[in-house]
LOKOLNU-822403 format. One line per 3 residues: their letters; for each residue x, y, z of C-alpha. Coordinates in pm, whole numbers, plus 50000, padded with zeros to 5 digits. Example, Ala and Ser with C-alpha at 12.3 -4.5 7.8 and 13.67 -1.06 7.14 Angstrom:
residues 2
AS = 51230:49550:50780; 51367:49894:50714
END
This chain:
residues 377
XXX = 04814:39161:95453; 05109:39174:95697; 05318:39487:95683
XXX = 05681:39487:95580; 05911:39487:95880; 06170:39761:95887
XXX = 06418:39504:96019; 06367:39292:95706; 06528:39557:95486
XXX = 06896:39661:95497; 06992:39975:95686; 07152:40138:95382
XXX = 06828:40127:95181; 06706:40486:95111; 06380:40594:95270
XXX = 06223:40660:94930; 06276:40296:94830; 06121:40179:95157
XXX = 05816:40396:95091; 05782:40249:94743; 05802:39890:94872
XXX = 05554:39959:95153; 05307:40099:94901; 05354:39839:94626
XXX = 05406:39522:94829; 05203:39600:95143; 04932:39799:94972
XXX = 04976:40076:95230; 04799:40388:95110; 04989:40702:95027
XXX = 04812:40899:95298; 04887:40633:95560; 05254:40637:95463
XXX = 05258:41017:95471; 05106:41026:95822; 05350:40765:95949
XXX = 05659:40935:95800; 05549:41293:95868; 05552:41384:95496
XXX = 05302:41528:95252; 05113:41268:95044; 05237:41433:94723
XXX = 05595:41365:94834; 05523:40995:94876; 05341:40994:94541
XXX = 05642:41146:94361; 05872:40888:94518; 05647:40600:94413
XXX = 05610:40731:94057; 05984:40791:94029; 06080:40434:94115
XXX = 05793:40288:93913; 05919:40472:93603; 06276:40360:93673
XXX = 06179:39992:93655; 06255:40012:93284; 06616:40002:93402
XXX = 06697:39625:93415; 06921:39651:93719; 06677:39873:93908
XXX = 06389:39635:93835; 06603:39344:93951; 06706:39526:94269
XXX = 06349:39623:94362; 06229:39268:94296; 06510:39137:94518
XXX = 06404:39370:94801; 06044:39252:94764; 06145:38886:94773
XXX = 06363:38949:95077; 06090:39118:95277; 05825:38862:95182
XXX = 06061:38572:95261; 06139:38707:95608; 05775:38783:95672
XXX = 05676:38426:95584; 05945:38289:95814; 05827:38511:96101
XXX = 05467:38400:96047; 05569:38033:96044; 05740:38053:96383
XXX = 05480:38280:96546; 05319:38080:96832; 04997:38278:96795
XXX = 04960:38148:96440; 05040:37777:96473; 04831:37694:96171
XXX = 05078:37872:95946; 05328:37642:95780; 05681:37740:95673
XXX = 05709:37825:95308; 05906:37572:95115; 06153:37752:94892
XXX = 06402:37587:94661; 06749:37740:94698; 06757:37837:94331
XXX = 06394:37934:94284; 06310:38297:94206; 06133:38329:94542
XXX = 06449:38251:94736; 06586:38529:94954; 06849:38711:94749
XXX = 07203:38778:94853; 07232:39124:95002; 07509:39377:95029
XXX = 07575:39473:95392; 07680:39816:95517; 08048:39730:95549
XXX = 08069:39583:95199; 07882:39878:95053; 08129:40124:95209
XXX = 08443:39936:95104; 08316:39852:94756; 08179:40203:94717
XXX = 08523:40356:94768; 08688:40108:94534; 08434:40092:94251
XXX = 08308:40451:94250; 08668:40568:94227; 08700:40369:93905
XXX = 08364:40484:93771; 08466:40846:93829; 08750:40810:93579
XXX = 08692:40961:93232; 08529:40720:92988; 08443:40460:93257
XXX = 08117:40263:93254; 07981:39961:93439; 07854:39673:93226
XXX = 07620:39395:93338; 07402:39134:93170; 07133:38895:93302
XXX = 07359:38592:93259; 07659:38757:93426; 07721:38668:93790
XXX = 07922:38987:93841; 07942:39334:93692; 08257:39485:93544
XXX = 08383:39840:93514; 08534:39918:93175; 08730:40224:93071
XXX = 08776:40325:92710; 09142:40394:92636; 09271:40649:92381
XXX = 09352:40370:92132; 08991:40242:92144; 09055:39942:92369
XXX = 08832:39877:92671; 09033:39818:92987; 08868:39629:93275
XXX = 08942:39828:93591; 08711:39667:93851; 08482:39369:93912
XXX = 08196:39380:94163; 07927:39148:94293; 07580:39173:94144
XXX = 07436:39257:94486; 07674:39555:94514; 07565:39679:94170
XXX = 07202:39654:94283; 07283:39857:94593; 07452:40121:94378
XXX = 07145:40172:94163; 06909:40181:94465; 07133:40444:94624
XXX = 07116:40643:94297; 07497:40627:94262; 07476:40498:93905
XXX = 07228:40547:93622; 07155:40337:93315; 07315:40489:93009
XXX = 07220:40220:92758; 06983:39932:92840; 07003:39614:92636
XXX = 07141:39263:92638; 07446:39414:92805; 07338:39725:92995
XXX = 07589:39999:93071; 07581:40239:93366; 07768:40556:93454
XXX = 07826:40739:93780; 07582:41012:93886; 07632:41337:94074
XXX = 07507:41160:94387; 07766:40889:94328; 08047:41145:94302
XXX = 07926:41315:94621; 07917:40979:94800; 08271:40904:94680
XXX = 08396:41235:94817; 08222:41169:95147; 08363:40818:95183
XXX = 08711:40934:95089; 08699:41215:95344; 08570:40976:95611
XXX = 08853:40737:95540; 09111:41017:95560; 08970:41143:95889
XXX = 08961:40793:96030; 09327:40749:95950; 09408:41083:96108
XXX = 09187:41018:96409; 08964:41317:96336; 08588:41346:96365
XXX = 08369:41222:96081; 08092:41483:96105; 08242:41727:95854
XXX = 08249:41465:95578; 07883:41523:95499; 07955:41890:95438
XXX = 08267:41818:95234; 08069:41621:94976; 07899:41946:94873
XXX = 08222:42146:94843; 08387:42186:94505; 08711:42380:94538
XXX = 08833:42615:94268; 09068:42908:94223; 09018:43261:94094
XXX = 09230:43574:94062; 09161:43877:94283; 09332:44213:94318
XXX = 09406:44371:94657; 09660:44613:94802; 09942:44366:94740
XXX = 09850:44322:94375; 09689:44032:94190; 09678:43693:94361
XXX = 09487:43367:94337; 09254:43249:94611; 09090:42912:94674
XXX = 08713:42916:94719; 08414:42682:94726; 08230:42695:94395
XXX = 07927:42513:94542; 07864:42747:94834; 07596:42954:94657
XXX = 07278:42860:94466; 07431:43021:94157; 07729:42785:94171
XXX = 07496:42485:94194; 07287:42601:93897; 07606:42671:93704
XXX = 07691:42300:93715; 07345:42176:93617; 07273:42096:93256
XXX = 06953:42100:93056; 06824:41828:92825; 07061:41938:92549
XXX = 07361:41904:92778; 07419:42280:92796; 07478:42450:93135
XXX = 07165:42604:93285; 07370:42914:93367; 07647:43015:93129
XXX = 07988:43101:93267; 07940:43476:93211; 07618:43472:93418
XXX = 07793:43295:93706; 08075:43550:93675; 07824:43837:93701
XXX = 07675:43683:94016; 08020:43643:94168; 08103:44006:94086
XXX = 07790:44125:94267; 07875:43909:94565; 08234:44036:94578
XXX = 08111:44394:94590; 07854:44302:94856; 08116:44140:95079
XXX = 08365:44421:95025; 08100:44681:95116; 08049:44515:95456
XXX = 08415:44577:95551; 08320:44923:95689; 08208:44993:96046
XXX = 07836:44957:95966; 07830:44582:95907; 07464:44557:96011
XXX = 07349:44784:95727; 06998:44700:95604; 07067:44615:95240
XXX = 06697:44567:95164; 06667:44948:95146; 06842:44934:94809
XXX = 06524:44781:94667; 06288:45051:94792; 06196:45372:94619
XXX = 06322:45597:94898; 06670:45640:95038; 06907:45403:94860
XXX = 07202:45457:95086; 07348:45731:95294; 07716:45718:95209
XXX = 07895:46048:95254; 08260:46116:95171; 08329:46207:95534
XXX = 08134:45922:95690; 08446:45737:95796; 08405:45448:95551
XXX = 08701:45348:95345; 08690:45445:94979; 08705:45082:94862
XXX = 08400:44965:95062; 08213:45283:94971; 08265:45231:94599
XXX = 08165:44868:94628; 07850:44972:94811; 07770:45222:94536
XXX = 07818:44951:94271; 07581:44715:94454; 07322:44994:94481
XXX = 07355:45079:94110; 07321:44715:94005; 07011:44655:94220
XXX = 06853:44981:94097; 06902:44868:93738; 06748:44529:93811
XXX = 06449:44678:93992; 06206:44505:94230; 06165:44132:94175
XXX = 06483:44072:93978; 06683:44270:94231; 06523:44076:94517
XXX = 06618:43734:94385; 06970:43850:94294; 07024:43998:94640
XXX = 06892:43691:94821; 07062:43421:94613; 07388:43594:94516
XXX = 07456:43799:94830; 07258:43646:95116; 07322:43292:94974
XXX = 06961:43191:95032; 06845:42873:94864; 06599:42901:94579
XXX = 06324:42727:94776; 06363:42972:95064; 06360:43269:94827
XXX = 06048:43139:94652; 05861:43102:94981; 05961:43443:95112
XXX = 05861:43614:94788; 05543:43412:94736; 05646:43261:94405
XXX = 05543:42928:94258; 05767:42629:94325; 06061:42584:94086
XXX = 06007:42928:93934; 06295:43090:94119; 06569:42950:93897
XXX = 06403:43095:93585; 06369:43438:93744; 06728:43416:93873
XXX = 06858:43343:93525; 06668:43643:93385; 06809:43859:93666
XXX = 07164:43745:93595; 07122:43815:93223; 07010:44168:93311
XXX = 07297:44200:93560; 07547:44086:93299; 07420:44353:93059
XXX = 07442:44616:93335; 07807:44537:93401; 07893:44530:93030
XXX = 07724:44862:92959; 07852:45036:93273; 08205:44906:93322
XXX = 08288:44687:93024; 08401:44328:93025; 08719:44396:93223
XXX = 08576:44596:93514; 08507:44718:93763; 08815:44638:93964
XX = 08765:44559:94331; 08788:44874:94545
END
């Protein structure tokens, strides 16, 4: 069976969807795909299973079928005109038959429609509605008085691209299926908005991919000039990412007080490095020997010294294991996957251990300093 041509699929199509189509339509084995893409066979298998399970979504099933028809249609046309295969005849396709090549969304339309439609879907109470007999999809927003206001209309091909890009997810399938924006869709909207702003200002576009992962917030700190508010990136640490994730019940994976305890440990860690010995080996806090060599006359400022003592006390209370993951994820800002590999843990076990460590850390701060302390410095 001829293999799907990469040129027959649109450039915006995610690699995971291409792998699924190569396996399902071409019959390419998982191991062959893994060798060709430089991935592990289990990675390809998870991608195939993920999209196969998502075919219960009407729009996803329609989009994957459209990609299959497109690739097969272009393959048949290439075979028909191939001089080496003169016996092959062009496939006769009725313009309205199901086998006809579907209308596709190009890169330019996807970018412009993505900015317009995702901005509407990001509004509170907004959903996208589509039905099999509808030529286009509509974005509806529920108003405070109960009315549904139509805020956007988009082509069916654009809606298919959205679901293949994982920008929307089916909230309620049925005769009229409704979809809502995903976290990936919100990140894509931030990236496209930043790219548009930089294009208008004549700036480079490279930082837009980093900006999609930044969520800015404010918090109060106390320094020599008194209390003030600072702006910081809430998504710059693994704890901040886990703090925004929710479990099956819709509850945050990490409660706000656990994220606050992690931030308190990190503040002390950063403050402690303000002294002359910035290259201090902080791993020694986790050993059973010398846990620090601070002396009153060592030349360190009192604020950094106290912060260093608080970090040492917190890690001693946590002990090996819990202290390791707290130090790596809260202070060193290592990702959970990196921490799991370095500590020899099973995959996806780090977030459970981190939550236990933060619960223990929260108790340590409550018992030692109370809810209102310690103050910085």
